[in-house]
MOPAC internal coordinates of N, CA, C and O (Angstrom, degrees):
PM7 1SCF
backbone

  N    0.0000 0     0.00 0     0.00 0    0    0    0
  C    1.4374 1     0.00 0     0.00 0    1    0    0
  C    1.5342 1   108.78 1     0.00 0    2    1    0
  O    1.2310 1   121.11 1   -43.43 1    3    2    1
  N    1.3230 1   115.47 1   136.57 1    3    2    1
  C    1.4497 1   120.97 1  -178.95 1    5    3    2
  C    1.5145 1   111.75 1   -73.42 1    6    5    3
  O    1.2310 1   121.12 1   -27.46 1    7    6    5
  N    1.3090 1   115.46 1   152.54 1    7    6    5
  C    1.4685 1   120.41 1   177.04 1    9    7    6
  C    1.5210 1   109.82 1   -82.61 1   10    9    7
  O    1.2310 1   121.34 1   -14.86 1   11   10    9
  N    1.3008 1   115.04 1   165.14 1   11   10    9
  C    1.4658 1   119.37 1   178.56 1   13   11   10
  C    1.5237 1   111.13 1   -60.80 1   14   13   11
  O    1.2310 1   121.13 1   141.56 1   15   14   13
  N    1.3392 1   115.45 1   -38.44 1   15   14   13
  C    1.4862 1   119.93 1   178.77 1   17   15   14
  C    1.5321 1   112.16 1   -64.40 1   18   17   15
  O    1.2310 1   120.98 1   141.45 1   19   18   17
  N    1.3315 1   115.73 1   -38.55 1   19   18   17
  C    1.4768 1   118.82 1   178.73 1   21   19   18
  C    1.5206 1   110.10 1   -67.21 1   22   21   19
  O    1.2310 1   119.78 1   139.55 1   23   22   21
  N    1.3327 1   118.02 1   -40.45 1   23   22   21
  C    1.4397 1   121.33 1   178.32 1   25   23   22
  C    1.5387 1   110.70 1   -65.13 1   26   25   23
  O    1.2310 1   120.69 1   135.72 1   27   26   25
  N    1.3167 1   116.28 1   -44.28 1   27   26   25
  C    1.4353 1   120.93 1   176.59 1   29   27   26
  C    1.5639 1   112.04 1   -60.21 1   30   29   27
  O    1.2310 1   121.02 1   137.95 1   31   30   29
  N    1.3160 1   115.65 1   -42.05 1   31   30   29
  C    1.4533 1   120.01 1   178.74 1   33   31   30
  C    1.5340 1   112.31 1   -64.42 1   34   33   31
  O    1.2310 1   120.68 1   138.92 1   35   34   33
  N    1.3281 1   116.30 1   -41.08 1   35   34   33
  C    1.4621 1   120.57 1  -179.90 1   37   35   34
  C    1.5301 1   108.74 1   -63.26 1   38   37   35
  O    1.2310 1   119.55 1   131.52 1   39   38   37
  N    1.3187 1   118.46 1   -48.48 1   39   38   37
  C    1.4573 1   121.81 1  -177.70 1   41   39   38
  C    1.5249 1   109.23 1   -64.44 1   42   41   39
  O    1.2310 1   119.60 1   139.61 1   43   42   41
  N    1.2930 1   118.37 1   -40.39 1   43   42   41
  C    1.4762 1   121.44 1  -179.33 1   45   43   42
  C    1.5489 1   109.94 1   -64.88 1   46   45   43
  O    1.2310 1   120.43 1   138.15 1   47   46   45
  N    1.3248 1   116.77 1   -41.85 1   47   46   45
  C    1.4810 1   121.14 1   179.58 1   49   47   46
  C    1.5280 1   110.88 1   -67.93 1   50   49   47
  O    1.2310 1   119.69 1   134.09 1   51   50   49
  N    1.2980 1   118.20 1   -45.91 1   51   50   49
  C    1.4663 1   120.05 1  -172.84 1   53   51   50
  C    1.5340 1   113.30 1   -82.50 1   54   53   51
  O    1.2310 1   120.40 1   140.55 1   55   54   53
  N    1.3317 1   116.84 1   -39.45 1   55   54   53
  C    1.4667 1   120.91 1  -173.22 1   57   55   54
  C    1.5095 1   112.96 1  -108.67 1   58   57   55
  O    1.2310 1   119.07 1   176.12 1   59   58   57
  N    1.3199 1   119.37 1    -3.88 1   59   58   57
  C    1.4575 1   124.13 1   177.97 1   61   59   58
  C    1.5287 1   111.91 1    57.59 1   62   61   59
  O    1.2310 1   120.38 1  -141.23 1   63   62   61
  N    1.3341 1   116.88 1    38.77 1   63   62   61
  C    1.4475 1   121.89 1   177.72 1   65   63   62
  C    1.5249 1   109.34 1  -142.71 1   66   65   63
  O    1.2310 1   120.79 1   -24.43 1   67   66   65
  N    1.3040 1   116.09 1   155.57 1   67   66   65
  C    1.4656 1   120.98 1   179.71 1   69   67   66
  C    1.5162 1   108.96 1   -99.04 1   70   69   67
  O    1.2310 1   121.25 1   -30.80 1   71   70   69
  N    1.3133 1   115.21 1   149.20 1   71   70   69
  C    1.4603 1   120.64 1   176.61 1   73   71   70
  C    1.5337 1   109.67 1  -129.70 1   74   73   71
  O    1.2310 1   120.93 1   -28.73 1   75   74   73
  N    1.3089 1   115.83 1   151.27 1   75   74   73
  C    1.4852 1   121.94 1  -178.02 1   77   75   74
  C    1.5238 1   108.81 1   -87.20 1   78   77   75
  O    1.2310 1   121.40 1   -28.24 1   79   78   77
  N    1.3086 1   114.93 1   151.76 1   79   78   77
  C    1.4736 1   120.09 1   177.66 1   81   79   78
  C    1.5095 1   111.55 1   -64.94 1   82   81   79
  O    1.2310 1   120.13 1   148.77 1   83   82   81
  N    1.3638 1   117.36 1   -31.23 1   83   82   81
  C    1.4594 1   119.36 1   179.69 1   85   83   82
  C    1.5382 1   110.12 1   -68.59 1   86   85   83
  O    1.2310 1   118.98 1   152.10 1   87   86   85
  N    1.3109 1   119.55 1   -27.90 1   87   86   85
  C    1.4468 1   122.10 1   175.49 1   89   87   86
  C    1.5405 1   110.25 1   -69.49 1   90   89   87
  O    1.2310 1   120.70 1   141.00 1   91   90   89
  N    1.3430 1   116.26 1   -39.00 1   91   90   89
  C    1.4629 1   120.41 1   177.42 1   93   91   90
  C    1.5438 1   108.96 1   -63.74 1   94   93   91
  O    1.2310 1   120.72 1   135.73 1   95   94   93
  N    1.3310 1   116.23 1   -44.27 1   95   94   93
  C    1.4670 1   120.25 1   179.00 1   97   95   94
  C    1.5254 1   111.10 1   -61.25 1   98   97   95
  O    1.2310 1   120.74 1   139.68 1   99   98   97
  N    1.3158 1   116.19 1   -40.32 1   99   98   97
  C    1.4724 1   119.81 1   178.78 1  101   99   98
  C    1.5340 1   110.53 1   -62.90 1  102  101   99
  O    1.2310 1   120.33 1   138.69 1  103  102  101
  N    1.3160 1   116.98 1   -41.31 1  103  102  101
  C    1.4642 1   120.19 1  -178.42 1  105  103  102
  C    1.5288 1   110.44 1   -74.40 1  106  105  103
  O    1.2310 1   120.06 1   147.97 1  107  106  105
  N    1.3440 1   117.49 1   -32.03 1  107  106  105
  C    1.4470 1   119.21 1   175.28 1  109  107  106
  C    1.5294 1   110.99 1   -63.14 1  110  109  107
  O    1.2310 1   121.28 1   139.50 1  111  110  109
  N    1.3239 1   115.15 1   -40.50 1  111  110  109
  C    1.4679 1   120.17 1   176.34 1  113  111  110
  C    1.5323 1   110.20 1   -64.83 1  114  113  111
  O    1.2310 1   120.46 1   137.97 1  115  114  113
  N    1.3262 1   116.72 1   -42.03 1  115  114  113
  C    1.4782 1   120.27 1   178.00 1  117  115  114
  C    1.5148 1   112.44 1   -59.14 1  118  117  115
  O    1.2310 1   120.44 1   141.97 1  119  118  117
  N    1.3173 1   116.76 1   -38.03 1  119  118  117
  C    1.4787 1   121.81 1  -179.00 1  121  119  118
  C    1.5274 1   112.43 1   -93.70 1  122  121  119
  O    1.2310 1   120.19 1  -166.63 1  123  122  121
  N    1.3392 1   117.24 1    13.37 1  123  122  121
  C    1.4728 1   123.51 1   179.27 1  125  123  122
  C    1.5343 1   111.78 1    59.40 1  126  125  123
  O    1.2310 1   119.88 1  -142.68 1  127  126  125
  N    1.3204 1   117.84 1    37.32 1  127  126  125
  C    1.4577 1   122.27 1   178.19 1  129  127  126
  C    1.5271 1   111.92 1  -103.30 1  130  129  127
  O    1.2310 1   120.34 1   169.13 1  131  130  129
  N    1.3229 1   116.95 1   -10.87 1  131  130  129
  C    1.4462 1   121.48 1  -176.35 1  133  131  130
  C    1.5232 1   110.90 1   -71.21 1  134  133  131
  O    1.2310 1   121.05 1   -51.80 1  135  134  133
  N    1.3284 1   115.60 1   128.20 1  135  134  133
  C    1.4474 1   120.49 1  -176.49 1  137  135  134
  C    1.5299 1   112.77 1  -109.66 1  138  137  135
  O    1.2310 1   120.13 1   149.40 1  139  138  137
  N    1.3026 1   117.36 1   -30.60 1  139  138  137
  C    1.4571 1   121.47 1  -175.61 1  141  139  138
  C    1.5202 1   111.93 1  -134.28 1  142  141  139
  O    1.2310 1   121.53 1    -4.20 1  143  142  141
  N    1.3263 1   114.68 1   175.80 1  143  142  141
  C    1.4575 1   120.67 1   178.52 1  145  143  142
  C    1.5154 1   106.90 1  -116.81 1  146  145  143
  O    1.2310 1   120.93 1   -44.20 1  147  146  145
  N    1.3043 1   115.83 1   135.80 1  147  146  145
  C    1.4640 1   120.48 1   178.79 1  149  147  146
  C    1.5221 1   110.88 1   -60.94 1  150  149  147
  O    1.2310 1   120.16 1   -42.49 1  151  150  149
  N    1.3093 1   117.30 1   137.51 1  151  150  149
  C    1.4649 1   119.64 1  -179.43 1  153  151  150
  C    1.5163 1   114.67 1   -63.22 1  154  153  151
  O    1.2310 1   120.38 1   157.33 1  155  154  153
  N    1.3223 1   116.87 1   -22.67 1  155  154  153
  C    1.4528 1   119.78 1  -178.85 1  157  155  154
  C    1.5326 1   113.28 1   -97.13 1  158  157  155
  O    1.2310 1   120.66 1  -169.34 1  159  158  157
  N    1.3304 1   116.35 1    10.66 1  159  158  157
  C    1.4660 1   120.61 1   179.87 1  161  159  158
  C    1.4959 1   109.33 1   -70.20 1  162  161  159
  O    1.2310 1   120.06 1   -52.49 1  163  162  161
  N    1.3137 1   117.49 1   127.51 1  163  162  161
  C    1.4626 1   122.59 1  -176.26 1  165  163  162
  C    1.5205 1   110.44 1   -76.99 1  166  165  163
  O    1.2310 1   120.34 1   131.22 1  167  166  165
  N    1.3164 1   116.95 1   -48.78 1  167  166  165
  C    1.4553 1   121.41 1  -177.90 1  169  167  166
  C    1.4932 1   110.11 1  -133.90 1  170  169  167
  O    1.2310 1   119.67 1   -40.84 1  171  170  169
  N    1.3313 1   118.24 1   139.16 1  171  170  169
  C    1.4433 1   122.56 1   177.85 1  173  171  170
  C    1.5139 1   113.17 1   -75.11 1  174  173  171
  O    1.2310 1   121.17 1   160.03 1  175  174  173
  N    1.3253 1   115.37 1   -19.97 1  175  174  173
  C    1.4620 1   120.36 1  -174.64 1  177  175  174
  C    1.5258 1   114.64 1   -94.85 1  178  177  175
  O    1.2310 1   119.85 1   157.66 1  179  178  177
  N    1.3034 1   117.89 1   -22.34 1  179  178  177
  C    1.4510 1   120.28 1  -176.51 1  181  179  178
  C    1.5347 1   111.75 1  -112.29 1  182  181  179
  O    1.2310 1   121.84 1   -28.24 1  183  182  181
  N    1.3288 1   114.09 1   151.76 1  183  182  181
  C    1.4495 1   121.10 1   176.77 1  185  183  182
  C    1.5288 1   107.04 1  -122.19 1  186  185  183
  O    1.2310 1   120.71 1   -53.31 1  187  186  185
  N    1.3159 1   116.25 1   126.69 1  187  186  185
  C    1.4573 1   118.40 1   179.72 1  189  187  186
  C    1.5256 1   111.90 1   -87.72 1  190  189  187
  O    1.2310 1   120.27 1   154.89 1  191  190  189
  N    1.3380 1   117.09 1   -25.11 1  191  190  189
  C    1.4732 1   120.98 1  -179.62 1  193  191  190
  C    1.5390 1   111.03 1  -135.81 1  194  193  191
  O    1.2310 1   120.38 1  -107.88 1  195  194  193
  N    1.3307 1   116.89 1    72.12 1  195  194  193
  C    1.4807 1   117.57 1   177.75 1  197  195  194
  C    1.5311 1   110.02 1   -68.63 1  198  197  195
  O    1.2310 1   120.90 1   -21.90 1  199  198  197
  N    1.3179 1   115.88 1   158.10 1  199  198  197
  C    1.4553 1   119.64 1  -177.62 1  201  199  198
  C    1.5158 1   111.53 1   -67.50 1  202  201  199
  O    1.2310 1   119.58 1   -50.11 1  203  202  201
  N    1.3439 1   118.41 1   129.89 1  203  202  201
  C    1.4333 1   120.09 1   176.66 1  205  203  202
  C    1.5448 1   112.16 1   -66.21 1  206  205  203
  O    1.2310 1   120.53 1   -29.97 1  207  206  205
  N    1.2884 1   116.59 1   150.03 1  207  206  205
  C    1.4703 1   121.05 1  -177.75 1  209  207  206
  C    1.5343 1   112.89 1   -57.18 1  210  209  207
  O    1.2310 1   119.71 1   143.26 1  211  210  209
  N    1.3137 1   118.16 1   -36.74 1  211  210  209
  C    1.4507 1   119.74 1  -177.49 1  213  211  210
  C    1.5532 1   113.34 1   -73.29 1  214  213  211
  O    1.2310 1   119.75 1   167.62 1  215  214  213
  N    1.3093 1   118.09 1   -12.38 1  215  214  213
  C    1.4755 1   120.92 1   179.13 1  217  215  214
  C    1.5423 1   112.42 1  -101.38 1  218  217  215
  O    1.2310 1   120.19 1   166.57 1  219  218  217
  N    1.3006 1   117.24 1   -13.43 1  219  218  217
  C    1.4818 1   121.00 1  -174.57 1  221  219  218
  C    1.5297 1   110.94 1   -61.81 1  222  221  219
  O    1.2310 1   119.32 1   136.56 1  223  222  221
  N    1.3162 1   118.91 1   -43.44 1  223  222  221
  C    1.4541 1   121.35 1  -178.70 1  225  223  222
  C    1.5214 1   111.31 1   -66.26 1  226  225  223
  O    1.2310 1   120.35 1   142.78 1  227  226  225
  N    1.3219 1   116.95 1   -37.22 1  227  226  225
  C    1.4597 1   121.24 1   179.04 1  229  227  226
  C    1.5300 1   111.11 1   -63.70 1  230  229  227
  O    1.2310 1   120.52 1   135.12 1  231  230  229
  N    1.2973 1   116.60 1   -44.88 1  231  230  229
  C    1.4662 1   121.56 1  -179.23 1  233  231  230
  C    1.5160 1   110.68 1   -68.73 1  234  233  231
  O    1.2310 1   120.22 1   138.51 1  235  234  233
  N    1.3412 1   117.18 1   -41.49 1  235  234  233
  C    1.4624 1   120.58 1   176.17 1  237  235  234
  C    1.5139 1   110.62 1   -61.46 1  238  237  235
  O    1.2310 1   119.71 1   141.25 1  239  238  237
  N    1.3274 1   118.16 1   -38.75 1  239  238  237
  C    1.4552 1   121.50 1   176.04 1  241  239  238
  C    1.5315 1   110.51 1   -60.75 1  242  241  239
  O    1.2310 1   120.45 1   138.54 1  243  242  241
  N    1.3173 1   116.75 1   -41.46 1  243  242  241
  C    1.4709 1   120.52 1   178.04 1  245  243  242
  C    1.5262 1   111.66 1   -63.71 1  246  245  243
  O    1.2310 1   120.95 1   139.51 1  247  246  245
  N    1.3544 1   115.79 1   -40.49 1  247  246  245
  C    1.4705 1   119.34 1   174.74 1  249  247  246
  C    1.5008 1   111.79 1   -59.32 1  250  249  247
  O    1.2310 1   120.67 1   137.33 1  251  250  249
  N    1.3057 1   116.33 1   -42.67 1  251  250  249
  C    1.4947 1   120.07 1   177.11 1  253  251  250
  C    1.5150 1   111.73 1   -65.20 1  254  253  251
  O    1.2310 1   120.23 1   139.14 1  255  254  253
  N    1.3188 1   117.17 1   -40.86 1  255  254  253
  C    1.4616 1   120.98 1  -179.83 1  257  255  254
  C    1.5258 1   110.31 1   -61.98 1  258  257  255
  O    1.2310 1   120.22 1   138.42 1  259  258  257
  N    1.3131 1   117.19 1   -41.58 1  259  258  257
  C    1.4671 1   120.01 1  -179.80 1  261  259  258
  C    1.5282 1   112.52 1   -89.50 1  262  261  259
  O    1.2310 1   120.40 1  -167.50 1  263  262  261
  N    1.3140 1   116.84 1    12.50 1  263  262  261
  C    1.4789 1   124.36 1   176.31 1  265  263  262
  C    1.5038 1   112.26 1    54.27 1  266  265  263
  O    1.2310 1   121.05 1  -136.57 1  267  266  265
  N    1.3285 1   115.60 1    43.43 1  267  266  265
  C    1.4631 1   121.74 1   178.15 1  269  267  266
  C    1.5393 1   109.33 1   -90.86 1  270  269  267
  O    1.2310 1   120.90 1   154.58 1  271  270  269
  N    1.3077 1   115.88 1   -25.42 1  271  270  269
  C    1.4701 1   119.53 1   176.78 1  273  271  270
  C    1.5359 1   108.47 1  -130.32 1  274  273  271
  O    1.2310 1   120.10 1   180.00 1  275  274  273

């Protein structure tokens, strides 16, 4: 499984845009790839920074590239 830095690097190289790690975590949860909960997470039910719709396809492409899905 690719690291968050590798996913960020792939998206930056291919799409020339930066993505936040919380967006990657949101998409990992969407694709049932999430295994743990961040120790600094305030609430398990709420998300303060969900992935924007325009970034979802880019992150999903990175997951496919790294054969995570």
